C-alpha positions in Angstrom: 31.1 12.1 1.2 28.1 14.3 1.9 25.1 14.3 -0.5 25.8 17.9 -1.5 29.4 17.1 -2.4 28.2 14.1 -4.4 25.8 16.3 -6.4 28.6 18.9 -7.0 30.9 16.2 -8.2 28.3 14.8 -10.5 27.5 18.2 -12.0 31.1 19.3 -12.3 33.5 16.4 -11.9 36.7 17.2 -9.9 38.9 16.4 -13.0 37.4 19.5 -14.7 38.9 21.7 -12.0 37.9 24.4 -9.5 37.9 27.3 -12.1 35.2 25.5 -14.1 33.0 25.2 -11.0 33.3 28.9 -10.4 32.6 29.6 -14.1 29.5 27.3 -14.0 28.2 28.9 -10.8 28.6 32.3 -12.4 26.9 31.3 -15.6 24.0 29.6 -13.8 23.4 32.6 -11.5 23.4 34.9 -14.5 20.9 32.5 -16.2 18.5 32.9 -13.3 18.6 36.7 -13.7 18.1 36.5 -17.5 15.3 34.0 -17.1 13.5 36.4 -14.7 13.9 39.2 -17.3 12.6 36.9 -20.1 9.1 37.2 -18.7 9.4 40.6 -17.0 10.9 42.4 -20.0 8.0 41.8 -22.4 5.5 42.6 -19.6 7.2 45.9 -18.9 7.2 46.8 -22.7 3.5 45.9 -22.9 2.8 48.1 -19.9 4.3 51.1 -21.7 2.9 50.8 -25.2 0.4 48.8 -27.3 2.1 49.9 -30.5 3.1 46.7 -32.4 6.0 48.4 -34.0 7.5 49.5 -30.7 6.8 46.0 -29.2 8.7 44.4 -32.2 11.5 47.0 -31.7 12.0 45.7 -28.2 12.8 42.2 -29.6 15.0 43.7 -32.4 17.2 45.9 -30.2 18.2 42.8 -28.1 19.6 41.0 -31.1 21.0 44.0 -32.9 24.2 44.3 -30.8 25.3 40.8 -32.0 25.0 41.9 -35.6 26.7 45.3 -35.1 29.4 44.7 -32.5 29.6 40.9 -32.1 32.8 40.5 -34.2 34.4 43.5 -32.4 33.6 41.9 -29.0 35.1 38.6 -30.1 38.3 40.4 -31.2 38.5 42.3 -28.0 38.2 39.1 -26.0 41.4 37.9 -27.8 43.2 41.1 -26.9 42.5 41.8 -23.3 42.3 39.9 -20.0 39.2 37.8 -20.5 38.2 37.6 -16.8 38.4 41.4 -16.5 36.3 41.8 -19.7 33.5 39.6 -18.4 33.4 41.2 -14.9 33.4 44.8 -16.2 30.8 44.0 -18.8 28.5 42.3 -16.3 28.9 45.1 -13.7 28.0 47.6 -16.4 25.0 45.5 -17.4 23.8 45.4 -13.8 24.2 49.2 -13.5 22.0 49.7 -16.6 19.3 47.3 -15.2 19.5 49.2 -11.9 19.0 52.5 -13.7 15.9 51.1 -15.4 14.6 49.9 -12.0 15.2 53.5 -10.7 13.0 54.9 -13.5 10.3 52.5 -12.5 10.5 53.5 -8.8 10.5 57.2 -9.6 7.6 56.9 -12.1 9.8 58.2 -15.0 9.8 54.9 -17.0 8.8 55.1 -20.6 9.0 52.9 -23.7 12.1 54.9 -24.8 13.8 54.3 -21.5 13.0 50.6 -21.8 14.3 50.4 -25.4 17.5 52.2 -24.5 18.1 49.9 -21.5 17.5 46.8 -23.6 20.0 48.0 -26.2 22.7 48.9 -23.6 22.2 45.6 -21.9 22.5 43.8 -25.2 25.8 45.6 -25.9 27.2 44.6 -22.5 26.1 41.0 -23.0 28.1 40.8 -26.2 31.3 41.5 -24.4 30.4 39.3 -21.4 29.4 36.4 -23.6 32.5 36.7 -25.9 34.8 36.6 -22.8 32.9 33.7 -21.2 33.0 31.6 -24.3 36.8 32.2 -24.7 37.5 31.4 -21.1 36.1 27.8 -21.1 38.8 26.3 -23.3 41.4 27.9 -21.0 40.2 26.1 -17.9 38.7 22.8 -19.2 40.7 19.9 -20.7 39.9 19.4 -24.4 38.4 15.9 -23.7 35.8 17.5 -21.4 34.7 20.5 -23.5 31.6 18.7 -24.6 30.6 18.1 -21.0 31.4 21.7 -20.1 29.1 22.9 -22.8 26.4 20.5 -21.8 26.6 21.7 -18.2 26.3 25.3 -19.2 23.3 24.5 -21.4 21.7 22.7 -18.4 21.8 25.9 -16.4 20.4 27.8 -19.4 17.5 25.4 -19.7 16.6 25.1 -16.0 17.2 28.7 -14.9 16.6 30.7 -18.1 13.8 28.7 -19.7 12.0 26.8 -16.9 12.4 28.5 -13.5 13.2 32.1 -14.4 10.2 33.2 -16.5 7.5 32.1 -13.9 9.5 33.8 -11.1 9.8 36.9 -13.2 6.1 37.0 -14.0 5.2 36.5 -10.3 7.6 39.3 -9.2 6.3 41.6 -11.8 2.7 41.0 -10.6 3.8 41.8 -7.0 5.7 44.9 -8.0 6.9 46.1 -11.4 10.4 46.9 -10.1 11.1 43.7 -8.3 12.1 41.4 -11.2 14.6 44.0 -12.4 16.1 44.4 -9.0 16.4 40.7 -8.8 18.1 40.5 -12.2 20.6 43.2 -11.3 21.5 41.4 -8.1 21.9 38.1 -10.0 24.2 39.7 -12.6 26.3 41.3 -9.9 26.6 38.0 -8.0 27.6 36.3 -11.2 30.3 38.9 -11.9 31.7 38.3 -8.4 31.7 34.6 -8.8 33.6 35.0 -12.1 36.4 36.9 -10.2 37.1 33.7 -8.3 38.3 32.0 -11.5 42.1 31.7 -11.8 43.1 31.6 -15.4 46.3 30.1 -16.7 48.9 32.5 -18.1 48.5 33.3 -21.8 50.6 35.2 -24.2 49.3 38.8 -24.6 48.0 39.5 -28.1 49.8 42.2 -30.0 48.0 45.6 -29.5 49.9 47.7 -32.0 47.5 46.7 -34.8 44.0 48.2 -35.2 41.4 45.9 -33.8 39.9 45.8 -37.3 43.0 43.9 -38.3 42.3 41.4 -35.6 38.8 40.8 -36.9 40.1 40.3 -40.5 42.7 38.0 -39.2 40.1 35.9 -37.4 37.9 35.7 -40.5 41.0 34.7 -42.6 41.8 31.9 -40.1 38.3 30.5 -40.5 38.5 30.8 -44.2 41.7 28.7 -44.3 40.5 26.1 -41.8 38.2 23.9 -43.9 36.5 22.1 -40.9 35.6 25.2 -39.0 34.6 27.1 -42.1 32.2 24.2 -43.1 30.9 24.0 -39.5 30.2 27.7 -39.5 28.3 27.4 -42.8 26.3 24.5 -41.4 25.4 26.5 -38.4 24.2 29.4 -40.5 22.1 27.3 -42.9 20.5 25.2 -40.3 19.6 28.2 -38.3 18.2 29.8 -41.4 16.0 26.8 -42.2 15.1 26.4 -38.5 14.1 30.0 -38.2 11.7 29.9 -41.2 9.0 27.7 -39.5 9.9 28.8 -35.9 9.2 32.4 -36.7 5.5 31.6 -37.5 5.3 28.7 -35.0 2.5 30.3 -33.0 0.3 30.6 -36.1 1.1 27.1 -37.1 0.1 25.8 -33.6 -3.2 27.7 -33.7 -4.2 26.9 -37.3 -2.8 23.3 -37.6 -3.1 22.0 -34.0 -6.0 24.2 -32.9 -4.3 25.1 -29.5 -4.7 28.1 -27.2 -2.0 29.9 -25.3 -1.7 27.1 -22.8 -1.2 24.5 -25.5 1.4 26.7 -27.3 3.2 27.0 -24.0 3.3 23.3 -23.6 5.3 23.0 -26.9 8.1 25.1 -25.3 7.9 23.1 -22.1 8.3 19.8 -24.1 11.5 21.3 -25.7 12.8 22.3 -22.3 12.2 18.8 -20.8 13.9 17.1 -23.7 16.8 19.5 -23.5 17.3 18.9 -19.7 17.3 15.2 -20.1 19.8 15.4 -23.0 22.4 17.6 -21.3 22.2 15.6 -18.1 22.8 12.4 -20.0 25.4 13.9 -22.3 28.4 12.3 -20.5 27.3 8.8 -21.1 26.3 9.5 -24.6 29.7 11.0 -25.5 31.4 8.0 -24.0 29.4 5.5 -26.1 29.0 7.3 -29.4 31.6 9.1 -31.6 31.4 12.8 -32.1 30.9 12.3 -35.9 28.0 9.9 -35.3 26.4 12.3 -32.9 26.7 15.2 -35.4 25.2 13.1 -38.2 22.4 11.9 -36.0 21.5 15.3 -34.7 21.4 16.9 -38.2 19.5 14.0 -39.6 16.9 14.3 -36.9 16.6 18.0 -37.7 15.8 17.3 -41.3 13.2 14.6 -40.4 11.7 16.8 -37.7 10.8 19.5 -40.3 9.2 16.8 -42.5 7.2 15.3 -39.6 5.9 18.8 -38.4 4.9 19.6 -42.0 2.4 16.7 -41.7 1.4 17.0 -38.0 -2.1 18.2 -37.1 -2.3 16.6 -33.6 -1.1 18.2 -30.4 0.1 15.0 -28.8 2.3 14.2 -31.8 3.6 17.7 -31.9 4.6 17.5 -28.2 6.4 14.3 -28.8 8.3 15.8 -31.7 9.2 18.9 -29.7 10.5 16.7 -26.9 12.7 14.9 -29.5 13.8 18.3 -30.8 14.9 19.4 -27.3 16.9 16.2 -26.9 18.9 16.4 -30.1 19.2 20.2 -30.3 21.1 20.5 -27.1 23.2 17.5 -27.8 24.1 19.2 -31.1 24.9 22.4 -29.2 27.2 20.6 -26.9 29.0 18.7 -29.6 29.4 21.6 -32.1 30.7 23.9 -29.4 33.2 21.3 -28.2 34.4 20.7 -31.7 34.8 24.4 -32.4 36.7 25.1 -29.1 39.0 22.0 -29.5 40.0 23.0 -33.0 40.5 26.7 -32.3 43.8 28.1 -30.9 43.5 30.1 -27.7 44.5 33.3 -29.5 41.4 33.0 -31.8 38.8 31.7 -29.4 37.0 35.0 -29.0 36.9 35.8 -32.7 36.0 32.4 -33.9 33.2 32.1 -31.3 31.9 35.5 -32.3 31.7 34.5 -35.9 29.9 31.3 -35.0 27.3 33.1 -33.0 27.0 35.9 -35.5 26.1 33.2 -38.1 23.5 31.8 -35.8 21.8 35.1 -35.2 22.0 36.2 -38.8 20.7 32.8 -40.1 17.8 32.9 -37.6 16.8 36.5 -38.5 16.9 35.8 -42.2 15.0 32.5 -41.8 12.3 34.2 -39.8 11.9 36.8 -42.5 11.7 34.2 -45.2 9.3 32.1 -43.1 6.9 35.0 -42.9 6.9 35.5 -46.7 6.6 31.8 -47.4 3.7 31.3 -45.0 1.9 34.3 -46.4 2.2 32.9 -49.9 1.6 29.2 -49.4 0.3 28.6 -45.8 1.7 27.9 -42.3 2.9 24.4 -43.2 5.0 25.7 -46.2 8.0 26.9 -44.1 8.5 23.4 -42.7 8.8 22.1 -46.3 11.2 24.8 -47.1 13.2 23.8 -43.9 13.1 20.1 -44.8 14.5 20.7 -48.3 17.1 23.3 -47.4 18.4 21.3 -44.4 18.3 18.0 -46.3 20.3 19.3 -49.2 22.9 20.9 -46.9 23.3 17.7 -44.9 23.8 15.7 -48.1 26.5 18.1 -49.2 28.5 18.0 -45.9 27.8 14.4 -44.8 31.2 13.0 -45.7 33.0 16.1 -44.2 31.4 15.6 -40.8 33.9 12.8 -39.9 36.8 15.2 -40.5 35.0 18.1 -38.8 34.4 16.0 -35.6 38.1 15.3 -35.1 39.7 18.3 -36.7 41.7 19.1 -33.6 43.8 16.1 -34.4 
């Protein structure tokens, strides 16, 4: 067996099937494009305006589609051909990015053109992401859903967080249009790779009802499924408590750790390194530790992390804690996604997934807002105390239910 084949088999074991390999390739290629834009996007915004409100608006419009149409996109993914939905959404996303690149080339780019493009790209991403999430349980055996989630996260970490941003910044320095051309090409290639996936036949969802009925039906299903309902609430609360200190993390790093921009960047790097190691070793971890134990361990570490960071004033200690955070956060992501997908019927995968990520986004935004208020009133360490208490109380309330949640598909 050739070294390349061995690497492929290690990343995506043959038992997981060829469709998963095409899906993973599509996701990773798209992650590279998104990672390039992660650095180039803010640089483009800053080149067009120095107005803090407009700069903040650039961040808001990217999250806004999840709040406005996320549930609709999830319902649509349960109604239509999911492969077609993902491909069309990504092609449209590439066209919007290409249109933005054209305004740069012709010298007609403006902050309003950038904001419009970011909003449209965010809308297209909602449909593409909803379809992609709903496809994975169709092509991967239930026993391997955790590994599938970990592999997807590995691509996100390596391409989106570690490799893409420096490439995007370099391309932007060479020529403002280059990173967006590269992103459009990556998105189109990812769409083509997704067309190679052969999906199993599925019963068509009834289309005579208004799609609003589908959304309500999905919410009703979650309400009556105790395990998924509790998991969704845990996701919301832990993102709210996590968002409070993370929203003012740069101020905390400057005031408590005394670091500059490079030191602050190292904190993110530590998270990324921990995450990569965690997702690469997830297979062995899942074979040796039960899902319930993994869930309890990750959430416990989250509570303790907030407490430790509330006391931390040294960069080395903070870097170690961020590394630990990267490890358990991505293990939690793999486990919680696997549990959700295993317990959800195929007909509801799009809707349940959209509610799950809607809760993540809402919790994060609310938490960041609260964190700003708390830090203004009581100092930059106070949001960590808020997170410690809020997450700790929540974990105590759901501790016994985690055993049931972890194996709810049974």
